[in-house]
C-alpha positions as CSV (number, residue, x, y, z in Angstrom):
1,X,40.0,94.1,113.7
2,X,39.3,97.8,114.4
3,X,38.3,99.6,117.6
4,X,34.5,99.8,118.2
5,X,32.8,102.7,119.9
6,X,29.4,102.4,121.4
7,X,27.4,105.5,122.1
8,X,25.1,104.6,125.0
9,X,24.8,108.1,126.2
10,X,21.2,108.5,124.9
11,X,20.2,105.3,126.7
12,X,22.3,105.4,129.9
13,X,25.0,107.4,131.6
14,X,27.2,104.7,133.2
15,X,28.6,105.7,136.5
16,X,32.2,105.0,137.2
17,X,31.1,102.0,139.3
18,X,28.8,100.7,136.6
19,X,31.6,101.0,134.0
20,X,33.9,99.2,136.3
21,X,31.4,96.3,136.7
22,X,30.9,96.2,132.9
23,X,34.7,95.7,132.6
24,X,34.8,93.1,135.3
25,X,32.0,91.1,133.8
26,X,33.6,91.2,130.3
27,X,37.3,90.5,131.2
28,X,38.1,89.2,127.7
29,X,37.5,92.7,126.3
30,X,39.4,95.9,126.8
31,X,37.3,98.9,127.4
32,X,37.8,102.6,127.7
33,X,35.2,105.4,128.2
34,X,35.5,108.8,126.6
35,X,34.7,112.0,128.4
36,X,31.4,112.1,126.5
37,X,30.4,108.6,127.7
38,X,31.2,106.6,124.6
39,X,32.3,103.0,125.4
40,X,35.4,102.1,123.3
41,X,36.1,98.4,122.8
42,X,39.7,97.7,121.7
43,X,40.8,94.4,120.0
44,X,43.7,92.4,121.3
45,X,47.1,93.5,119.9
46,X,49.1,91.5,117.4
47,X,52.1,89.6,118.8
48,X,54.6,92.2,117.5
49,X,52.9,95.0,119.4
50,X,52.5,92.8,122.5
51,X,56.2,92.1,122.5
52,X,57.1,95.8,122.1
53,X,54.6,96.7,124.9
54,X,56.0,94.2,127.4
55,X,59.5,95.5,126.7
56,X,58.3,99.1,127.3
57,X,56.4,98.2,130.5
58,X,59.3,96.1,131.8
59,X,61.9,98.9,131.3
60,X,59.6,101.4,133.0
61,X,58.9,99.0,135.9
62,X,62.6,98.2,136.5
63,X,63.4,102.0,136.7
64,X,60.4,102.6,139.0
65,X,61.5,99.9,141.4
66,X,65.0,101.3,141.6
67,X,63.8,105.0,141.8
68,X,61.1,104.2,144.4
69,X,59.3,107.6,144.0
70,X,56.3,106.3,142.1
71,X,54.4,103.3,140.7
72,X,54.5,102.0,137.1
73,X,51.4,100.6,135.5
74,X,50.7,98.4,132.4
75,X,48.1,98.6,129.8
76,X,45.5,96.8,131.9
77,X,45.2,99.7,134.4
78,X,42.2,102.0,134.2
79,X,42.6,105.7,135.2
80,X,39.6,107.9,135.8
81,X,40.6,111.3,134.4
82,X,39.2,114.6,135.7
83,X,37.0,114.9,132.6
84,X,35.3,111.5,133.6
85,X,37.0,109.6,130.7
86,X,38.5,106.2,131.8
87,X,41.6,105.5,129.9
88,X,44.2,102.7,129.9
89,X,47.5,103.9,128.5
90,X,50.0,101.3,127.3
91,X,52.3,102.2,130.1
92,X,52.0,104.8,132.9
93,X,53.6,106.1,136.0
94,X,52.3,108.0,139.0
95,X,54.2,109.6,141.9
96,X,53.7,107.7,145.1
97,X,52.8,110.7,147.1
98,X,49.8,111.5,144.8
99,X,48.5,108.0,145.3
100,X,48.9,108.1,149.0
101,X,47.2,111.5,149.2
102,X,43.9,110.0,147.8
103,X,44.2,106.6,149.4
104,X,42.4,104.8,146.5
105,X,40.8,101.3,146.6
106,X,43.5,99.1,144.9
107,X,40.7,96.9,143.5
108,X,39.1,99.8,141.5
109,X,40.3,102.1,138.7
110,X,42.7,104.7,139.9
111,X,40.9,108.1,140.1
112,X,43.8,110.2,139.1
113,X,45.6,111.2,135.9
114,X,49.0,109.7,135.6
115,X,52.1,111.9,135.7
116,X,53.5,110.0,132.7
117,X,51.9,108.0,129.9
118,X,53.0,106.1,126.8
119,X,50.8,105.0,123.9
120,X,52.3,102.5,121.5
121,X,50.7,102.5,118.0
122,X,49.4,99.2,116.8
123,X,47.8,98.1,113.5
124,X,44.3,98.7,114.8
125,X,45.0,102.3,116.0
126,X,44.1,105.4,114.0
127,X,46.8,108.0,114.4
128,X,44.3,110.9,114.8
129,X,42.5,109.0,117.6
130,X,45.7,108.3,119.5
131,X,46.9,111.9,119.1
132,X,43.5,113.1,120.5
133,X,43.9,110.8,123.4
134,X,47.4,112.2,124.0
135,X,46.0,115.7,124.0
136,X,43.3,114.6,126.4
137,X,45.9,113.2,128.8
138,X,47.8,116.5,128.9
139,X,44.6,118.5,129.3
140,X,43.7,116.4,132.3
141,X,47.0,116.7,134.1
142,X,49.5,114.3,132.6
143,X,52.8,116.0,132.7
144,X,54.7,114.0,130.0
145,X,53.4,111.7,127.3
146,X,55.1,109.7,124.5
147,X,53.3,108.4,121.4
148,X,55.5,105.8,119.8
149,X,55.0,104.9,116.1
150,X,57.1,101.9,115.3
151,X,56.1,101.6,111.6
152,X,57.1,105.1,110.7
153,X,59.9,105.1,113.3
154,X,59.0,108.3,115.1
155,X,58.0,109.6,118.6
156,X,55.7,112.4,119.5
157,X,56.4,114.0,122.9
158,X,53.6,115.7,124.7
159,X,54.2,118.2,127.6
160,X,52.2,120.7,129.6
161,X,51.9,124.1,127.8
162,X,54.3,123.2,125.0
163,X,54.0,122.2,121.3
164,X,54.3,118.5,120.5
165,X,57.8,117.6,119.7
166,X,58.4,115.0,117.0
167,X,61.6,112.9,117.0
168,X,62.6,110.8,113.9
169,X,64.2,107.4,114.7
170,X,65.4,108.2,118.3
171,X,67.4,105.4,120.0
172,X,66.5,106.6,123.6
173,X,64.0,108.9,125.3
174,X,64.5,110.9,128.5
175,X,62.0,111.0,131.3
176,X,63.2,114.6,131.8
177,X,62.3,116.1,135.2
178,X,59.1,114.1,135.4
179,X,60.9,110.7,135.7
180,X,64.5,111.9,136.7
181,X,67.1,109.4,135.6
182,X,64.8,107.3,133.4
183,X,66.1,106.8,129.9
184,X,64.1,104.4,127.8
185,X,66.2,102.3,125.4
186,X,64.0,102.0,122.3
187,X,65.8,99.0,120.9
188,X,63.1,96.4,120.1
189,X,60.3,98.9,120.8
190,X,60.6,101.4,117.9
């Protein structure tokens, strides 16, 4: 099953609250909203991708709990980006002080771009679409992003004001100065 995009813009411009309610009333579906207001419906992942994603999220969460400077999020979390897109990266992390500064409602989407995001390619993903999403994250304030491509065994690293770096078959990835001390072991993920 492929991703479905609905262009409702000519009929209705959903507010953030209306989009949130759409998601709440359709919990069996995973939605994102593009900056232009398109509603993107994503299929569930296959078991192999689901297993890789839980390993990724767990490793990030274990580090975040020990580091205690920010909060890790899984693929179910919605982030409202400055361009009005609402995205759900496969894994994300936000500095605690940024969250505290805006004091958001924990029962709503987080109205902030993460500091760090990861997108893990699955069979239903189109590479060009995920690369565009990674660029969108960076343009909206994400400081470090990783696009993991398990089938082809490579990683694309996205950073502010730098060219995309491509690594072939890495065994680990560094969180650099964004997530100091975080080293992701890619065994079982890539």
